[in-house]
N, C-alpha and C positions, 0 to 999 in steps of 0.2 A: 140434785149432789149425788156425789160420787163417794158409793161407803166403802171403806177400807176394808178387805178379808182380815178375818182373823189369822194370824200368824205372817201375814205379809211387816216386810222391815217398813220403816220411816224412811224415805228419799232425802237426802243429806244436800243443802244447796253444795256447787263445786265449789272448791276452796280457790280454785285460781282458774281464770278465763284462759281464753284460747291465745289473745294477744300478749300475755304477760306469759306465758310457754314457750312463744317464738321469740320472745327478747331472752327469756333465758336459753335457749339455743344458741343464739347470736354471741350471748357474751359466753358462753360456752366454749364456742369456737375461735372467739377472738383470742390471740396470742395474750399471754401476761405480758403487760411491758416490765421492759429491762433496762436499768441505768443505763447512762448514754455512754458508750466507751470511749477510749482514745481515738479512734477513727472520727468518732459522729462528730467529736469535738474539735477534729484538727479543721475535718470540712467546716463547720461554723466559722471557725476563725478565719479561715483562708476566702469565705464568702463575705464576714464582714470588711477584710483588707481591701477587698478587689470592690466590693462597695463604695470604702472611703477612698480608693485611689481614682474609682470611677469620676466621683463627686469632685475631689482634687483636680483631674484632668481639666473638667468642664469650669470652674473656676479660673484655674491659671491659664485657658482659652481664651475665654471671656478678657481677663485682666492682657492678654498679649493682644488681641483685639481692639481694645480701647489704645493701648499704647503706639500701635499700629496708625489706626482708626483719626485719631487726635494729629499727629505732624502732618499727617495726608492733606489733612482739611486745611492745616494752614499752610501748608506749601502751595496747594490748590488756591488757595485765596491770593496768597502773595504773586502766584503764577497767571492767574485773571487779570491780575491790576497790572503787572508788566506787560503783560501782552496786550492789553489797551494802550498802554504810552508806547511801545514798539510800533502797534498798527497805526496811530495818529502821527508819528515821526515818518513812516513809511508810505504814508498817503501822501504826506507834505514833502517827502523828498522825491517822490516817485515823478511828479512832471519835470523836475529839473535833471533827473538822468534822464529821460528819455530825450530832453533836447539836447544834452551832452551827448546821448548817441548820435543824434540826426548831425549833429556840430560835428563830432568825430566820423560820420560816415564821408562827411563833403571834405573836410581835411585829406582826409585817405584819398578822395578821388582826385582832390588838386595834387597831392602828394604824388600819385602815380601819373599824372600828366605831366609836371614839373621834373620832380627826381628822377630822371633816367641813368642807366648804369656808367654813361659816360659822365654826368654831372656829379653823380656820387665819386666816381674814381679822381676826378681831377681836384675835386674839394679835400679828399682824403691826402692827396700828394699836397696840396700846399698847406694840409696840417702839418705834415711830416716835413714839409720845409722849413716853417715857421718851427716846429721842435728841436731843428737842427740848430737852427739861428739862436733858439732861447739857451740851447744848452751851452752856449759858449762862455756865459755867464753864470752858470752853476757851478757848486764845488767840484772838482774831480776828487780829490784823495783827501784825508784825514792823517793827521800824526798824534797816536795816544801813548802817553810813555805811562812806566807802571803798570802793565797788562798783567803781568804774574801774580800781584797781590789782588787783582779783581776776578778773579778765574771761578768761573759760576755764581757772580753776582753780575753777570754782565748785562739781565734785563731789568736789575734794580739801580745798581749804582755802576755805571761803565768808567772803564777808563777815560780820564781826562784827556780832550787834545788840545795839545800845545801849538797848532800853526795847519791850515787849512789852503788848497792850491786851486784857482778857477782852472774850468778847461782852456778859456782863450787863452790865457798865459801860459799854457804849455807847448803851445804850439804857434804863436805870434798870431792868434785871431785867425788862423787859416779857414777856420768853419764857416765864416760869415761871407767871404766871397763864393765858396761854394754854394752855400743856402739859396745866395742871390742866384747864382748861376741856374741852381736845380728850379727857381720860383720861375726863370724867362724860360726855361725850356718847358715848364708845363704850360705858362701863358702861352707862349708859341704853336705849341701841339694842340691847345683847346681851340687856337682861331683857324684851324685849320690844317694847321701842317703835322702832321702827326706823324712824321718823322722823326722828329725833334722828341718825342719821349725815348727814344734810343740814346739821349744825352746824357739821360739819370743814370744810366749803368756805368761809365767812368766815373760820373762823380759819387757814386756810392761806394766804389771800389777807391776813390781817392780817402773819402770819408774813414771808412773801415781800417785801410792803412795808416791813417795817421792815427786813428785811438788805438792798435795792436802797437804800433812800432814807436809811436813818440811819445801819447798820452800813458800808456799804459808804466813803461817802464819811469816816466818821469814822475806818476802817480805815487809808486812803490819805493822811490828813494827816500831814504829816509833824511839823508842829508847830515847837516849839523846836530840834529837834536839824538842821533844816534851816538854821539862823542860825550853831549850833555848830561844822557839821562838814563837810566838803566831799562832795558826789557822795554824798547823802542816799536811798534807797530804800524804800520801804513794801510791804509785800506782805503779802496776805491770806493768812490761816493757815487750820487745818483747822475751825476752828469755826466761821469763817463760811460755811463750803461746807456743814458740818453742818447748821445751822440753815435753811438755804436748800433743801436737799434734802429735810429735814424738811416743811416745810410744802408744798413741791410733792407730795411723796407722801400727805400729809393729803389733800390736795383731790381726790389718783385713787383714793382708798381709800373715799370719801365714796359715790359712787354704788355700788362695788361692794360695801360693807358693806351700804348698800340693800337691795339685788338678794337678795343670799345670805339676809339676817334675814327678806325678807321671804314669799320661798317655803320656809324652814326648817319644815318642821312641828313642833309641839310632842312631847312624848315620848309623852304619852294618845294623840294623833292617831297616830305611829308605833306604839304598839302595839295600838291597835284594827284599824289598817289589816293589820298582821302577822297578824289573828288571834288575837290575846291581850286578854285584859280588861286595862283597866286596875288600876293597882295599887291604889287605894281599894276599888273595888268587888269584887277580892278578898278585901279585908279585911275588909269588911262581913260579919257571919254569915247563915250561909242560914237560914230558916225552914223546919221542917220541912213536907214533902209534905201531911202528915194535918193539922197544925194551918192548912194554905192550904186545904184543900179544906173544912174545918169551918167556915171565916171565909166563904167564898163560898156 
């Protein structure tokens, strides 16, 4: 046991420990908290608003995605069903299309062998002659009365026609013999006399002369209707133009018909050029070889 010397002070316990003193120094160094100012309050409000905006944007994006997804799923479902129906129809129709394609190819091959330039030109010429004959029964012109009252209403309510004239009556049906002559010239040229095609030229000029010199003046003649009615108008109708065009086409077809018929080879020449014998020579009986040698 250690004795205390006389006159020494009694040691007192330390009032504070080292840790407490360190905490006190840290508290003294820490700046005193000040109340939030305007800048800090504004920053807090901006942060709150930005967070709310972000949350709202996310919600709106989700809603928009649903609005797009639902109709898209419905459309895809409908499109899938329709696609299945279309596929079934196509699979059912495809064999028929293939058959039609092969049939069209065969018809085209037959047409290429049968429809020659000469035959096509002859057919067009016959149609033109038939059109010339048919135009004789068509209407040449129509006489309308009161046309001033129907100005601007021609498409809705045209002026009434009081009389019509026929093409054949205007020139005593002279177009019919001209059409018959044109058909005979075409038939003769098609049977090997190509020079007969030039006969279509005077026939066509005769048709044009009758149309311009006779039918036009006769069709535009208002006659007694100009005295009985006011604002009378005569108009040429389709029959006049059909006859005029038929004559012009006959003139144009004459050199074409002559050219294609003159250069068109006959059937025997075609078979000989292709390496085949004519039909008559193939039908003749052949002589035996031995008999032919004995005859020599």
